[in-house]
N, C-alpha and C positions, 0 to 999 in steps of 0.2 A: 614501220613504226610497230616497236614492240610495247603492246599495252601493260599499263602498269597490273601486276600481277596480285590477285588475292593470297592471303597469308593462310596457314592451316589452320590457324588459331583465332580465325577472324572474328568467330561469334564472341570468344571473351575479348577480343579487342574493340571490338565495336562497343561491348557492355561497358568496357573500362573508359573508354571515351565519350559516352553519354553520362556516365555517373560524374565525369567531371563538369557536367552543365556548361560546356564554353562556346557549343555551337550556336552561331547567329547572334550571338551577345555584342553589346557595344564595345569600342575600344578602351584598354585599360592601359595606363602610363606604365605599369610594372612591365606589361610585355613590350610596349610601345619604346622603352629606355631601351631595352635589352636588344631590338633589332637596329635601332639608330647606333648604338655601339658597333655591332656586327660591322655595319655599313662603312662607319669611321675606320675601324681596324683594317679592313680588307680593301679599303679604298674603292668600292663599288657601288653602282646607283640604286642596286634593288637587294632590299633584305625582306625577309618576312617569315612568318610563324604559319605553317600551314597544318590543319587537323584533317585527316583522310577519313572521310566518311565511308560508306558503302558504295557510293557511287560518285562521291565528287570529292574534292579537296577545298576547304573553305579557309579563309586568313584571318586568322585571331588579330594578327597584328602585321603591317604591311608598310612598306615605304618605296617608293618609285614604281607602284603599280596601281592601275585603276581600277584593276576588277576586284572583286571579291572573292570568285570562286571559278574552279573550270571543273570539267569531268575529270573522274578520278583517271579515266583511262588513258588520258592525255598527259596527266601530270609525271612530272620528275621526281616529285616527292613520293608517288606511290610505289616507285624502284627502291628510294631513299631507304624506306620504313623495312625493307625487307632483309637489310644488312647490318651488322654490328658498327663497322667502321664507316667513316664518312663516304660518300657518293662524290666522286670530284671529277668532273668532265670539262677539261680545258677548253676544247672545242666542239662542241654540240654536231657542227656540219661534218665532222669526223667520226662520230660514233653512230654505226647503223642502227642502235635501239633509238635514237633521237635526231637522225639527220633530216628525217620528213614529218618531224612532229608541228604541229599548227603553230607553235607557239617559236619554231623555229624559222618555218616560212614564211608565216605572217606576223603580223604586230603583235607583241613587242619584240620581235626578229632576236632572239636571245640565242647568244652563243657560248655563253659560260655559265655552268652550274655546279654548286657544290651544296650538299644538305648532310645533316646529321640526324638520324631518327631520335626522337623524344619519346621516352616511356611515361606512363603513368604511376600512378603509387603503388600498383603492384606488378609493375615491369612489363607491363602490354606495351608495345608499341601505338600510340597514338598519332603521332604526327612527325612533323620535320622542322629544325631551323634551317633556313635556306638562305643563299644568296645567290644574285645571277648578274649578268652584264649584257650587253650588246655587241661586246668584242671578246675575243678570245682571251685566257688567263696565260700569259705568257712565261711567269715567274715560277720558280717551286712554290707549293701549297705547304703553307704552314697550318696545318690542322689544329694545333694545341689550342688557339683563342677560339675556335670553332667550339671544340670540347667544353670548354670553360664556360662559354656563354649558353652553350646548351644544357649544362649541369644547372646553370641559374634559373632555367625555365621549367626544368624539372623541379627545382626546389618549390618554384610558384605552385607548380601542379600538387607537391604535396601539402603545401598550406592549403589549395583548396580541399585537399581530401579531409586535412584536420577542421578546416572551417564547415566542411559539409557535415561530419561527423558531428560537431559541437553544436552544429543548427539543428541536426536529427535529435540530440540528445535533448536539446532546450526543447524541440517539441514532443519528445516524449514525456521528459518532465512537466511540460505543463498540460499533457494529457492526464498523468498520472496524479498533478494537484487537482484538474478538476475532477476526476473519477473519487480523489481522497474527499474534496469537499462535497461530492454527493454523498458518499458514504458517511461521512460526518452528519450531515442534515438528516439523512436516514436514520443512523443510530441517535441523533438527538430526538427524532420524533419516537422512535421505538423507545426511546428512556422517558419521554414525557408520556406515553402509553402506558407503562410498566406503572408510574407514579399516578396516572389517573386511575388505576386498578385499586390503590389502598383506599381504608374504610376512611369515611368520614367521622372526626372526631364525635364520642358520647359525650353528651354535656349534663345529663339527667340524674337519676339515681346511682347511674354507674358513671362515671367520667374516663375518657381515655385522652392518652396522648402518646404518639409514635415519631418513629424518624427511621429512614432507610437512606442509606448514604453508601450507593455502589464504588467498589475499588476498581471499576473501569467502566466504561461507558453503559455496559450492560452486564449486569450482574446475575446471581441465582436465588437470590435472597427475594421472598415475597412474605406477606402477612395478611391477615386479615379476622373480621370478627363481624357477626352477626347473628339476630335474633331469630332464634328457630320457633320458639313460641313466645307469649309474652311472658314467662318467667324461666325462659331457658335461652343463654347466649353462649354460642359456640365462639371458641377462640382458636386461632393457629397460626403457626409461623412455620415457613419450611425454607430449606438452604439446600440447594441444588448441586452438586460437586463441580469445581470448575467454573469459569466465568466466561463472558462472552455472549454470543449469539444462541449457540446450542443449549446453553445452561438456561440463558432465559426464556428462551420456548418453553423448555420442560417445566419451568418455575409457573409460567403463565397456565399452561395447561393443568398442572397439580393444583394450583390455586384455584381455576375456575370449576375443577372438580367438587373443590370444599365448598366454596362459595355459593356454588349454583346448585349444592347438593344433587350433584348426576353422575352418581355411584348408584346404579340400579338396584333398587330392593334393600337399601341400606336406610336404617333410621339413624339420623345423624345427631340424635342424642345418644347414642351407644357408643362410645369412646373405640371399645373392644373392635365392634363391628368396621367403623369407620378407618382403623389403621389396618384390618386385616385385607379390607377393600381396596385402600390406596396401593397395600404391598400387591396385591393382584393385578391391579390396573397398571402400574408403572413399573414392570421387572427390567433390571439392567439392561438384559439381554434384547431388548426391543428399542432401548433408547440410547444407541452407541457406548453402551458401557457406563451411563452416568446414573447414579443413583440420588437419593435425596434422604436429608433428615427432617423429621417434622414432628412438633411439639403441639399436639389437639386435647383442647379441654372444652367441658361444656361446664357453666356455671348455672347452679339452679337456685335461682333469687329466692323462692318460696321457703326452701328449707337451709338456704345459705350453706350448700355443699357444691365444692368444685370437684369432677369427675374429670381426670387427665390421663393421658399417655403420651410417651415420648419414644420416637424410632431413632436411634442413633443421636438423639438430639441432647443438648445439655439441660440440665436440671432450670425449670423455672424458680424463682426466688418470689418467696412471700413473707410479707410483714404483716403481721395480725394487726399491728398499731403502728404508727411512726416513731420512729424511736426505740423500737422493741426487737426482739431478737429476730434473727433472718431463718426461714426455714427453706431447705432446699428441697422442692419437690421431685426426687430422684425417681427416675423410671428407667433402668439401665435395659434397653431392648435395641435387637438389630435394626440398622438402616432400612428404609422403604428401597424395594425393588432388589435386595441382596440374596434371598432365601425364600422361596416360594413356601407358601403355607406356615409361615411363622406363626407362632401362637401369641398375638401380643395381648397384654393385661393391661388393665386399667386401674389407676389409684385413686383414693376417695379422701379430702380433706375438708374438715368445717372450716368456714371463713369466718371472722368476726367483721361487724360493722365497721366500715372505713379502712379495711384492709386494704393493702398495696401489693400487686400483683405483677411481677416483670419477668416477661417472655421477650428470649434475646436469641441471637444465632453467635456462632462460635467467634465472629468477627470482634464482637465485643471484650473478648477476655482473652483471646490468644495475641496478645501484643507483648512487645519488647520495649523498654526504654533504651536510650542512646546508651546507658551503660552496660546494656546487657540483661538489665534485670526483666524477669518475664512476670507478667501482671497475674493471670492467671483467674479463676473464679472468686477466690478468696478478693482479690485485688478489686474486681468489680464490683463486690458486694461493699466493700468499704469507699468505693466511689458514690455507689449509690446512696449510703448512710451520711456520706457527707454532704450529699445535695437534699437530703430528705426533708430540710428545714423551709426549702423553698416553697413558696406558696403556689407558684406557675411554673412552667416551662422545665420542669425537674428533668425530662428526658434529653433537652439541648444542652443543659448545665452538664449532665452526664457525659454527654457524647464530649461536650468542649475539653472536660477533665482528662477524658482517655487520649485525646488527641495532644495535650499538653504533656500527659504522661510519655506518651512514643516520642514526643518532638516533633511531630509532624501532622499536617491537617489530613493528608493521605494515608487511608485503612489501607492494611497488605490483604484484608479480605474484606467482604461486603460486612458493614455494618447494620445491623437490624434490632431494633429494640420497641416493644409495646409496654406501657404502663397502663394497668387499670385499677382505678381506684373503687373499690367494691363495697 
């Protein structure tokens, strides 16, 4: 007896067989119906689909056979997968390769065998579609029906590959959705943390109102104010270039440097010193090319003077009295981190009792209407003045007016604004 050979590409063949995930699975009608058709066409008692494993052949579908598998070494199918064309043996007892095969000498005492190899989705031979009989096949053998039915089996293998690929895609999609949900939760937690850093509104001699609306989960805007002394209130708003996690991390670091007065050796009532120290502490080359704009001011309540300076930031807007003219507190200086040792300067302005000061980011005025009209700072001034008559929640009303102007609730850039009634 000639043992069934192993093929030169045996490892690739085995990998493809295992990828089908058919070995040792229950019967399926889509395969059973094909072998029933094979048996009916050729009028033989035995038909089966054999999957040729490393050391065994296992029958995915069978009719006329009681056994589920045999050793590969004695299998006829192990020979059939080694050739392109059908292996047809009309009388097994007359073929030296099979005459002393246990399947011939002992039950089921086979005499006829015909089988055609079955290829997997990538073309590797994984098994055979076979038929057998206990008497020799004496008529001319027409292999056309065998080839057609084998093609049907291979189509089922192709479907398995598609189903398997779809299953894996669904698994990957489920994993991605799970990861996305986790990231969304973490971003939501981070956004809540960012908002927790915003100051509590003041309600006594000085009152404040503010809003921060990020254009993404995490933005680059942050602001704050705190009492340096009983008569000195620090006010600051910063805007880091870009959006997302990187911008948010830098904005938190910069904000903490201001609100915790964490710049060594700096007097935080000295606006010029603060701007210079921030410029030294946050150079672009050490922060992934990111810079920040900053408006920083100190209001001296005793002498009612506002000292302020801006580093690449839009001018604050001051109304000495509601309904009066607007003063732009211009301070045209380079942004923080762009140029080492830049000599920042401070400006000063006297502030009347009951004046309103607005500090904001560029997301509050760099807006376009659906018709393509740009708002600009002058448009922002007009928007603030239209809402000046309101007794409360003026910042919310200003934000809603800006959203109406652009025809969308979503801002292109972060929207930040502080109103201080001084």
